[in-house]
N, C-alpha and C positions, 0 to 999 in steps of 0.2 A: 601712661606717660609721666604722671606726677611721681609714681613710685620709683621710676627709673631716674628721675631728676634728683629726687631727695632720698635716694636709697641708702646713703651712708651719712654718718655724722659729719664726716669731712666735707662732703658735698654741701651740706647745709651750712656749715661754717663758712665755706668759700663763697656761697651765694650771698649770705648775709654780709660778709666782709665787702664784697663787690658793691652791694647796695649802699653800704655806709660810705665807702670811698666816693661813689658817684654823688651821693647827697652832699658830702663834705665839699667835694669839688665844685658843685653848683653853688653852695653857700659862699665859698671863697670867690667864685666868679662874680656873684651878685654884690658882695661887699666891695670888691675892687672896682666894679662898674659904677657903683654909687659914688665912689671916691672920684672917679673920672668925671662923672656928672653930665656927660653928653654922648650922643650917638649920631654920627653923620651918615645918612642914607643918600642914595642917588638913584634917579630914574624910577621913582615909585609914584606914579599918578594915582590919586585916590580912587579913581573909578576902574583901576586895573586890578582884577583878581581880588577885589574887596580890600585893597590895601588901606583905604581911608579908615575903615573900622579896625583893621588889624593894628595899625599904628596907634589909633586912639586907645585900644585895649592894652597895648604895651605900655603906653604912658600912664594909664590908670593903674596898672599893676606895679609899675616902677616910677612913681611920681618924682623921685629924686634925679631921674635921668631925662635931660632935655633931648628931644629928637630934632636934629637939624636936617631939614629936607633940602637936598641939593638938586637942582635941575630936573624936576619931575618928568619932563618930556624927552629926556635924553635916550638915545639908543644904546645897544650893548657896546658897540665900538666906542661911543662917547664915554662910557663908563671906564673902559680900560685906559683911554687917553687921560681921563681925570686922575687915575692912579699914577700913570707915568709922569704927568705934569706936576704932581705934588709929592714926589718921592722924598724930597728934602723939606717938605712943608708940613708942619704939625698944626696948622691953623684950621679954621672951620670950613675952608673950601676943599679940604682933603677928605675923600670918602673913607669910611671905615669898612663898609660892606658893599657887596655887589649882588645884583640879580640880573643875570645875563642868559642869552640863549645857549643851548647845549654846546654848540661849536666853540663858543668863546671861553668856556671853562678851561679846557686843555691849553688853549692859546695863552691864557693868563698864567697858568701854572708854568708853562714852558718859558715864559718871560720872567719868571720869579716875581710875579705881581701879587701872589696869594700866599697865605700861610695856612697850615693845616689845623683843623679842629673837627673832632668827631663828636656829634651831639649824643645825648644819652639814648636817643631812639635810633641810633645809627643802623642797627641790624634790620629795621623795618623799612629802610630805604632800599628799593630794588637795586641789585648789583649792577645792572647795566647802565645806571644813570648816576654813578658816584665814583669819584677818584679813590683808588685803594688807599692812598695816603691821607685822605681827608682834605684835599685842597679845594674841591668843589663837590657839590651834591645836589641831586635833583630836588626841586621844591614842588612843582605842580606842572600840569599839562592841560591842553585843550585841543580842539580841532579847528582847522581853518574854515571860515564861514563867510557868508555875504550878509551885510547889514543893509537893508533896503528901505528907503523912504517911499512909502506907498502913496503919499500925496503926489509924488512926481513920477513914479514908476507904475504904470498900469498893470503890466504883465511882469510879475516878479520872476527873475531868472532862477532856474532850478539846478543848473550845471554850468561848468566853466565855458563850454562851447556856446552857451546862450549869450554870453557877454559880447560876442562878436556881432550880434544882430544890430542892424542899422537903428532900431528904435532906442538903443542905449547910447547914442552919440553924445559925447561930452558928459558921461555920467559915472564912469567906473574909476575908482581910485584905490590905491594901496594905503594902509594905515601906517606909513613910515617910508623913509628913504631907503630903497633897496641896496644902496651902497653902504649903509651903516646900521639899519634897523633889522634885528633878527626876525621880527614879525613879518616884515616885507620880504626879506630874503627867502623865508620859508613859504610865503605866499607865491613867489615865483616857482619854487620847487613843486608845490601842489598843482599849479597850473600845468607845469611840464608833465607831471605824472598823469594828469587827466588825458593827455594825448597818447598815453601808452608807453612813454619813456620810462626806463628803469630809474628808481630813486638814486640820486647821487649826481655825478657830473652830467650824465646824459639828460636827466630830467631838468637839471639847472639850465642847460643849453636850450632844451626844448621850451622851457619856461620863458627864456629870453626871447625866443622866436615868437612865442604866444603874445608876449607884451609888445613886441615890435609890430605884429599884425594888428593888435588892439589899438596901438598908438597911430599906426598908419591909417586905420579906419576912422580915426577921430573919436573913438569911444573912450580912450584913456585920458584921465585928467591928471596932470603932473602936480597935484596938490596933496599934501599929507592929509588923508581922510580922518576926521574926528567926529565926535558927536555933534559939535557945533557946525562944522562944514556940511554935514549930512542934513541937519535941520534947516540950514540956510538955503540948501539946494545947490551948493557949490559942488558937492560930491554925493549925489543921490544913492550911489551903490559903493559901499566900502568893503574891501576884502580885509578881514581881521579875525583874530581868535574869537571863538564862540563866547568865551567869558566876557570879553570886552563888548561884544555885540549885545549880549544879554543885559549887561550892566547899563549900556546906552539905552536899551529899550526901557528899562526901569526909570532911568533919569528923565527921559523924554515923556514918559507917562501918557502916550497917545498924542502928543503934540510935537511933531507929526506922528501919525501911526507908522509903525515900522514892522518889518518881518525879518526874522533871523533864519537863514537857510544854510543847512549843511549840504553842500553839493553832492550829487549822486555819484560822481566819480572824483578821483584825486582827493579822497578824504585823508587828510594828513594830520597826524597828531604831533604836537610840538612840546618838547620838554624845556623848561627853564631851570637854571641852577643857581644856587647861592654860593658865595665865597667871601672870605675875609681878606681885606687888603693886607699885603705884606708890610705896608707902611702905615697901617691904621693908627691914627693918633690916640684912639680909645679902643685898644684891642680887647679889653675885658667887656666893655659895653657891647662890642661886636659879638663876642662869644655868648653873652646873655641874650642878645637879640636872636641868635641862631637857636639857642635852647628853647626860646619862646616859640619861634616859628615852627619848630618840629615837635612841640608838645601837642597833646590832644587839642588844647584850646587854640593854638596857632593854626593847626591843620584844618580845624573846623571853620576858622575865620576865612581861610582861602576858599573852602567849599561854599560858604555863604556867598562868596563873590563869584560863584559858578565855575571855579577851577577844581580839577581833580588833584588833590594834594598827593605828595609822594607816598605817604603812608596809607592811602585810601584802601587798598586791599586788606592790609593788616587790621586797620580800624574797622572795616566792614565785617571781617571775620569775627572780630571781638565784640560786635554789636554796639560800637561806639558812635555810629552815624545816625542821627535822627532821620526818620522817614521823610519829614517835610523838606529836608535839604536834598534828598534824592529825587523827590517828586518835582523839584524846581528846575532840574536839569533837562536838557533835550532828551528824546527817547533813547533808551539804551542802545538801540540798533545803530544810531549815529556813531557811537563809539566802537561798537563791535566791528564796523567796517573800516575803522581807522588804521592807517599804516604808521608804524613807529620806525622812522629811519634810524639806521645805526649811526654811531658817532662818525665813522668813516664817510658815510653817505652825506651826513650833514656838513662835514668839512669840505667834501668835494663840491657840493652844491654851493656852499658859501664862496669858495674860490671862483667858481664859474660865474656866479651872479655878480659879485662885487667887482670882479675883473672885467666882465663883459657888458655890464649894463650901459655904460656911456657909448661904447662903440656899436653895440647891437641895437639897443632901443633908442638911445639918444634923447631921452626925456629927463630934464633936470627937475626931479621931484623935490619940492620944498614947501 
């Protein structure tokens, strides 16, 4: 393979030239970002996907750039609304970058809310989770799971159907508002798939019926489930991404003891994507942030937060992933059974869930 790649002097010159251009481009981006002096992020809670350490590492690497963290608990829909609301505003309340659910990437592009940028490691991002023009690109994924407070739940549920049991009265919550939070919207999809419905609109509608039954049974709690509400006993069972559940387990450190369960059916993988706002006040800082996130260092930062980064397969093949990080993840079988919905299926589910939650389920999650 190496002989074919470097078989001629012309090929070698072209390769070296491309490398130099890439390095020069990154140098220019860094200089311009330092001149801007700030990066405004949004919806990045520190216990989500290891973002606390990722942000700290970025600040340590680029101390001349202040990181302005906006509304850490916002959902994907809130992020897009923040861009819309600040189109003509170059102040600190305008986000430079977005981290949203897969369905929200194309929506943002279609509304001209994003600008294109292809990171240096672009080719190692799987084709199915990136926009061909560079307006949005997959960053990480996980699988839907149950985070369970074992002090309050004697028999830990192992599958979606278990959540209907009378013993879980007033205990089950989603980790977000299903009318705005990608995590919650896909939680409904996973529940629907567990009933045998096909991924997409059908599973979205089946998921709504599932949560209607759960609510009618008195098992559903209309409170956004978080580590704090789980520990307090307000939401003893929270449906959330495995990486958030595992991070919560570490944070709680046995007080209370918790268990993270990947259900035996309806195992859903969810991809999130990055994008740069079309109206970013600091566009170069935004580009530098993206370059950092998709570097080996940034990708391993997400993996430390229990997320599978976009470049996971390529980095694993190149021997770039420490074994201890792999050992910290749930069993590989949990991921082998996971279903990755297509973008069309994600969009169809999102429309079904956001459009039907109030009329079908009728629980005001907040």
